C-alpha positions in Angstrom: -20.0 1.9 -31.7 -19.5 -1.4 -33.4 -21.9 -4.3 -32.7 -20.0 -7.5 -31.9 -21.5 -10.8 -32.8 -18.5 -13.2 -33.2 -18.0 -15.8 -30.5 -14.4 -14.9 -30.3 -15.1 -11.3 -29.1 -14.8 -10.7 -25.4 -16.3 -7.6 -23.7 -14.3 -6.3 -20.8 -16.6 -4.5 -18.2 -15.8 -1.7 -15.9 -14.8 -3.4 -12.6 -15.5 -2.2 -9.1 -11.9 -1.1 -8.3 -12.9 0.0 -4.8 -15.4 -1.3 -2.2 -18.9 0.0 -3.0 -18.0 2.2 -6.0 -20.7 2.5 -8.6 -18.9 4.5 -11.4 -15.5 5.6 -12.8 -14.4 8.1 -15.3 -12.2 7.0 -18.2 -9.1 9.3 -18.0 -6.9 7.8 -20.8 -7.0 5.0 -23.3 -3.6 3.4 -23.9 -4.8 1.3 -26.8 -6.8 1.9 -30.0 -8.9 -0.4 -32.3 -6.5 -2.7 -34.1 -3.9 -2.9 -31.4 -2.8 -6.2 -30.0 -3.1 -6.7 -26.3 -1.7 -9.3 -23.9 -3.0 -10.7 -20.6 -2.2 -8.2 -17.9 -1.5 -5.3 -20.2 -2.8 -1.9 -18.9 -5.4 -0.6 -21.5 -6.7 2.4 -19.8 -6.6 4.7 -16.7 -9.8 5.5 -14.8 -10.6 7.7 -11.9 -13.0 6.7 -9.2 -14.3 8.6 -6.3 -11.2 7.5 -4.4 -8.2 7.3 -6.8 -6.9 7.0 -10.3 -6.4 3.3 -11.2 -4.9 1.6 -14.2 -7.0 -1.3 -15.6 -5.3 -4.4 -17.1 -7.0 -6.5 -19.7 -7.5 -10.2 -18.6 -6.8 -11.9 -22.0 -4.8 -11.8 -25.2 -6.3 -10.6 -28.5 -6.9 -7.6 -30.9 -8.8 -4.6 -29.8 -12.0 -4.3 -31.8 -13.8 -1.3 -30.3 -13.5 1.2 -27.5 -17.1 1.8 -26.3 -16.6 5.1 -24.6 -14.3 8.1 -25.3 -11.9 9.6 -22.7 -13.7 11.8 -20.2 -16.8 9.6 -20.0 -18.1 8.4 -16.6 -19.2 4.8 -16.9 -21.2 2.7 -14.5 -19.5 -0.3 -12.9 -20.4 -3.5 -14.9 -20.7 -1.7 -18.2 -18.6 -3.1 -21.1 -15.9 -0.5 -22.1 -13.8 -2.4 -24.6 -14.2 -5.3 -27.0 -11.3 -7.6 -27.8 -11.1 -10.4 -30.4 -9.4 -13.2 -28.4 -8.9 -15.2 -31.5 -6.5 -12.5 -32.7 -8.3 -11.9 -36.1 -9.2 -8.5 -37.4 -12.7 -7.4 -37.8 -13.9 -6.8 -41.4 -15.2 -3.4 -40.5 -11.9 -2.4 -38.9 -10.0 -3.6 -41.9 -12.2 -1.4 -44.2 -11.6 1.6 -42.0 -7.9 1.5 -42.2 -6.9 -0.5 -45.2 -6.4 0.6 -48.8 -8.9 -1.2 -51.1 -7.4 -4.4 -52.5 -10.3 -6.4 -54.1 -8.0 -9.0 -55.5 -7.0 -10.1 -52.0 -10.5 -10.1 -50.5 -11.1 -13.9 -50.9 -7.9 -14.6 -49.0 -8.9 -12.5 -46.0 -9.7 -15.5 -43.9 -6.4 -17.3 -44.6 -3.6 -16.8 -42.0 -0.9 -14.4 -43.4 2.6 -15.5 -43.9 4.9 -14.7 -41.0 7.2 -12.5 -43.1 4.2 -10.3 -44.1 3.6 -9.3 -40.5 4.8 -6.2 -38.8 4.9 -6.7 -35.0 3.7 -3.7 -33.1 4.9 -2.4 -29.8 2.1 -3.2 -27.3 -0.4 -0.4 -27.0 0.7 1.8 -29.9 -1.4 0.5 -32.7 -0.7 -0.3 -36.3 1.0 2.1 -38.7 -1.7 4.1 -40.6 -0.5 2.9 -44.0 -0.7 -0.8 -43.0 -3.5 -3.3 -42.4 -1.2 -6.0 -40.9 -2.0 -7.6 -37.6 0.0 -9.9 -35.3 -0.6 -13.5 -36.6 -2.6 -16.0 -34.6 -0.7 -18.2 -32.3 1.1 -21.0 -34.2 1.3 -19.2 -37.6 5.0 -18.3 -37.2 8.1 -19.7 -35.4 8.0 -18.9 -31.7 10.7 -16.5 -30.8 12.8 -17.1 -27.6 11.0 -15.5 -24.6 12.6 -12.3 -23.4 14.6 -12.2 -20.2 12.8 -11.3 -17.1 14.6 -7.9 -16.9 13.6 -6.9 -20.4 10.8 -4.4 -21.0 7.4 -6.1 -21.3 7.2 -5.2 -25.0 10.7 -6.3 -25.9 9.4 -9.4 -27.8 7.7 -7.0 -30.2 10.7 -4.9 -30.9 12.6 -7.4 -33.1 10.1 -7.0 -36.0 9.7 -3.3 -35.5 13.5 -2.8 -35.6 13.5 -3.7 -39.2 11.3 -0.8 -40.0 13.6 1.5 -38.1 16.4 0.4 -40.3 14.6 1.4 -43.4 12.6 -1.8 -44.2 8.8 -2.2 -44.4 6.3 0.0 -46.2 8.4 3.2 -46.1 6.0 4.9 -43.7 7.6 6.9 -40.9 7.6 4.5 -37.8 6.2 5.6 -34.5 8.8 6.2 -31.7 9.1 3.3 -29.3 7.9 4.1 -25.8 5.8 2.4 -23.1 2.3 3.7 -22.5 3.2 5.6 -19.3 6.1 7.3 -21.0 3.9 8.2 -24.0 1.3 9.7 -21.6 4.1 11.6 -19.8 5.3 13.1 -23.1 1.7 14.1 -24.0 1.2 15.8 -20.6 4.4 17.7 -21.0 3.8 18.6 -24.6 6.9 16.7 -25.9 6.9 15.4 -29.5 8.4 11.9 -29.2 9.7 12.2 -32.7 12.2 14.8 -31.4 13.3 12.7 -28.4 16.6 10.8 -28.6 16.0 7.3 -27.0 18.5 5.9 -24.5 16.7 2.6 -23.6 17.4 -0.8 -25.0 16.4 -1.4 -28.6 15.7 2.3 -29.1 13.0 2.6 -26.4 12.3 6.1 -25.1 12.5 6.3 -21.3 11.0 8.7 -18.8 14.4 10.3 -18.4 14.6 10.9 -22.1 11.3 12.8 -22.0 12.3 14.9 -19.0 15.6 15.6 -20.7 13.8 16.8 -23.7 11.5 19.1 -21.7 14.3 20.4 -19.4 15.3 23.4 -21.6 11.6 24.5 -21.9 11.6 27.0 -18.9 14.5 28.9 -20.5 12.8 29.5 -23.9 9.3 29.9 -22.6 9.2 32.7 -20.0 5.4 32.1 -19.5 6.4 29.4 -16.9 7.8 32.1 -14.7 4.5 33.9 -14.3 3.2 34.2 -10.7 0.1 32.2 -11.6 2.2 29.2 -12.7 4.6 29.1 -9.7 2.2 27.7 -7.0 0.8 25.1 -9.4 4.2 23.8 -10.2 5.1 23.7 -6.5 2.1 21.6 -5.5 1.0 19.6 -8.5 4.1 18.2 -10.2 7.9 18.2 -10.4 7.8 19.7 -13.9 5.9 23.0 -14.4 2.7 22.5 -16.3 1.7 24.8 -19.1 -0.4 27.8 -18.0 -4.0 27.4 -19.0 -5.5 30.0 -21.4 -9.0 31.1 -20.8 -9.3 33.3 -23.9 -10.5 36.3 -21.9 -13.4 34.4 -20.4 -14.6 35.9 -17.1 -15.7 32.5 -15.7 -14.8 28.9 -16.1 -16.9 26.0 -15.0 -15.2 22.8 -13.9 -17.4 19.6 -13.5 -17.3 18.2 -10.0 -16.3 14.6 -10.2 -13.9 11.9 -9.1 -11.8 12.6 -6.0 -13.1 16.2 -5.7 -16.7 15.0 -5.7 -16.1 12.3 -3.2 -14.2 14.7 -0.9 -17.0 17.3 -1.1 -19.7 14.8 -0.2 -17.6 13.3 2.6 -16.8 16.7 4.2 -20.4 17.9 4.0 -21.5 14.6 5.6 -18.9 15.0 8.3 -19.6 18.6 9.1 -23.4 18.1 9.5 -23.3 14.6 11.1 -20.5 14.7 13.7 -20.5 17.6 16.3 -16.9 18.9 15.9 -14.8 20.3 18.7 -11.3 21.7 18.1 -8.6 22.3 20.8 -5.2 23.9 20.3 -1.8 23.8 22.0 1.4 25.6 21.1 4.5 23.6 21.9 8.3 24.0 21.9 9.6 21.2 19.6 13.3 22.2 19.6 14.3 18.8 21.1 12.2 17.0 18.6 13.9 18.8 15.7 17.3 17.9 17.2 16.3 14.2 17.4 15.2 14.3 13.7 18.7 15.5 12.7 20.3 12.7 14.9 18.1 10.0 13.4 19.1 11.1 9.8 22.7 10.2 10.7 21.6 6.8 12.3 22.6 3.9 10.1 19.3 2.2 11.0 17.4 4.9 9.1 19.7 4.9 6.1 17.6 5.4 2.9 14.5 6.2 4.9 12.5 9.5 5.0 13.1 11.1 8.4 11.3 14.3 9.2 9.2 15.9 12.0 6.0 14.1 10.7 7.6 10.8 11.6 8.0 11.7 15.3 4.6 13.4 15.4 3.0 10.2 14.0 4.8 8.2 16.7 3.8 10.6 19.4 0.1 10.3 18.3 0.4 6.5 18.4 1.8 6.6 21.9 -1.0 9.0 23.0 -3.6 6.6 21.5 -2.0 3.7 23.5 -2.4 5.8 26.7 -5.9 6.9 25.7 -7.4 4.1 23.6 -11.0 5.5 23.7 -9.9 8.2 21.1 -9.5 5.4 18.5 -13.2 4.7 17.9 -16.1 5.2 15.6 -19.8 5.9 16.0 -22.3 3.3 14.6 -25.5 5.3 14.1 -27.8 2.4 13.0 -26.8 0.2 15.9 -26.4 3.1 18.3 -23.0 1.8 19.4 -19.5 3.1 19.9 -17.0 0.8 18.1 -13.6 0.8 19.9 -10.7 -0.1 17.5 -7.9 -2.2 18.9 -5.7 -1.4 16.0 -4.6 1.9 14.4 -4.7 2.6 10.7 -3.0 5.9 10.7 -4.3 8.2 7.9 -2.0 10.9 6.4 -3.8 13.6 4.4 -2.0 14.2 1.1 -2.5 16.9 -1.5 -2.3 15.5 -5.0 -2.9 17.0 -8.5 -6.4 15.2 -8.4 -7.3 16.6 -5.0 -7.0 15.7 -1.3 -6.7 12.0 -0.4 -6.2 10.3 2.9 -4.3 6.9 2.5 -3.5 5.2 5.7 -0.8 3.0 7.2 -2.3 -0.3 8.2 -1.6 -1.5 11.8 0.7 1.5 12.4 0.5 0.7 16.1 2.7 -2.4 15.6 5.5 -0.7 13.7 8.9 0.3 15.0 10.1 3.8 14.3 12.2 2.6 11.2 9.2 0.6 9.9 7.0 3.6 10.4 9.5 5.8 8.5 9.5 3.3 5.6 5.7 3.2 5.5 5.4 7.0 5.5 7.9 7.3 2.7 6.1 4.7 0.6 2.7 6.3 1.3 3.9 9.8 0.3 5.7 8.6 -2.8 2.8 6.6 -4.0 0.4 9.5 -3.5 2.6 12.0 -5.4 2.7 9.6 -8.3 -1.1 9.3 -8.3 -0.9 5.6 -7.8 -2.6 5.3 -4.4 -5.0 2.3 -4.5 -8.6 2.5 -3.2 -7.7 -0.2 -0.6 -5.0 2.1 0.8 -7.7 4.7 1.6 -10.2 2.4 3.3 -10.4 1.5 7.0 -8.6 4.5 8.5 -9.1 5.0 12.3 -7.5 8.4 13.0 -5.8 11.0 10.7 -2.9 13.6 10.7 -3.0 16.6 8.4 0.2 18.6 8.1 -0.9 22.0 7.0 2.5 23.4 8.2 4.1 22.4 4.8 2.2 25.4 3.3 3.5 27.8 6.0 0.1 27.8 7.8 0.2 28.0 11.6 -2.7 25.6 12.1 -6.4 25.1 11.3 -9.7 23.5 12.4 -9.7 20.3 10.3 -12.9 18.3 9.6 -13.0 14.7 10.6 -12.5 12.0 8.1 -15.9 10.2 8.0 -16.0 7.2 10.4 -13.2 8.5 12.6 -13.3 10.1 16.0 -10.3 12.6 15.7 -7.9 14.3 13.4 -4.7 16.1 14.3 -3.5 19.2 12.4 0.1 20.1 12.6 1.1 23.7 11.9 4.4 25.2 10.6 7.4 24.8 12.8 9.0 28.3 13.2 11.8 29.9 15.1 10.1 32.1 17.7 11.0 33.8 21.0 10.1 31.4 23.9 10.6 31.4 27.6 13.0 28.5 28.2 14.4 27.9 31.7 13.4 31.3 32.8 14.9 33.2 29.8 13.5 34.3 26.5 15.3 32.3 23.8 14.8 31.5 20.1 13.1 28.1 20.0 11.4 25.9 17.4 7.7 26.2 18.0 4.6 24.8 16.4 0.8 24.8 17.1 -1.2 21.6 17.1 -5.0 21.4 16.7 -7.1 18.3 17.5 -10.6 18.1 16.2 -12.8 15.3 17.6 -16.4 14.0 17.5 -18.0 15.2 20.7 -20.4 12.2 20.6 -17.5 9.9 21.2 -14.9 12.1 22.8 -15.5 14.5 25.6 -13.4 17.5 26.5 -11.3 15.6 29.1 -10.3 12.8 26.7 -9.6 15.1 23.8 -7.5 17.3 26.1 -5.5 14.3 27.4 -4.7 13.1 23.9 -3.6 16.6 22.7 -1.6 17.2 25.9 0.2 13.8 25.5 1.2 14.5 21.9 2.5 18.0 23.0 4.5 16.6 25.9 6.2 13.9 23.8 7.2 16.5 21.1 8.6 18.8 23.9 10.5 15.9 25.5 11.0 13.1 22.9 12.5 10.8 25.5 8.9 10.1 26.6 8.6 8.0 23.4 10.7 5.5 25.4 9.3 6.0 28.9 5.6 6.0 27.8 5.7 3.4 25.1 
């Protein structure tokens, strides 16, 4: 670690990216010492107990030091990166990467000529054979600002393009790609030097990386092994490489981040709130028909329409009819807090673990608005971009275990909530309908609730209302 004494060096501290969080793990650095950074540029990705978050730097300058390596858990308020806001290069950094040139040493403090600079694509560092840095403001003519629809690093490409055409020091230039694309390539094992860019000014895009990895399953049969198939189905759209344990009989995985927070919350929930779970099996054939009709409705064009949408609406109507279910228990005050709003939580399985983001004020949303909110929530969760704020303030939760082919379960309460609804798989089953046994679409619902807040009568009414609506969806209109 380098000690910073210059007045121009700013220390960026680990912020509290979520209410009450005390630490975060550095997952990935997008910059290295010597790189130039701009105000608002993402410099690293961290994982808190609630989500993975990208941290932007709040000023312009040159990176002097990264205080912690990737994988380190850092307390909130601890400096994690040092940036020289004056734009100069640290002497120590120069000696670490530069070839010795004693004759030029006395001129180190003088601003270099503009033509001697080699602009660098933001976040990718300086070529190993070069000691050049971006000049301080005012030392070269100001280039016209890029258009609003250009990539954020487009202004740096004009100088780099000269190197791509054979100019510069002769060292092989690094492929041009934004930090998220570079991270994607690393995760998928793609060498960017082998990727053909299709973006403006020779930038490699996400599509280019996916195109480069597309043939991989054909030439690497290891992806087809049974152990890899479930992981590919749940974790990511592209199959991840199979881990090798080198014959080890055990593997120990540190409990941290989302997994650690989930474990603590579930233990607290299980041993604090007295859980009761009730079940009901219901014919949802009419609901499934309504889903297909809504998919053809122009009002839902471009929106995600599925059974979860109508189940969510059914629960919201049931809460309106039985508002006492939407409450929390305040232990210190010995009070029941009735919520006059519904922040509807949707449990989502992500590569980093189970998270429960919620739709704020879901009770006020129309069916199309609810469909849009559900689609955005699911898409953001799958990309790993759910913010800590999106997971705070939930009042009641739905967990859809049916997507895994499971009939139902006994879900544990999300801490601070009075109830959680589990939805099982919807299957074609023999069912008595109008006095005859017919094949019908059937599912099983399970409602777990905090028996301190919800007695058997109230829990039964809520579950029965949800079942009745799913059996006769027209009740969404008559009961709303």
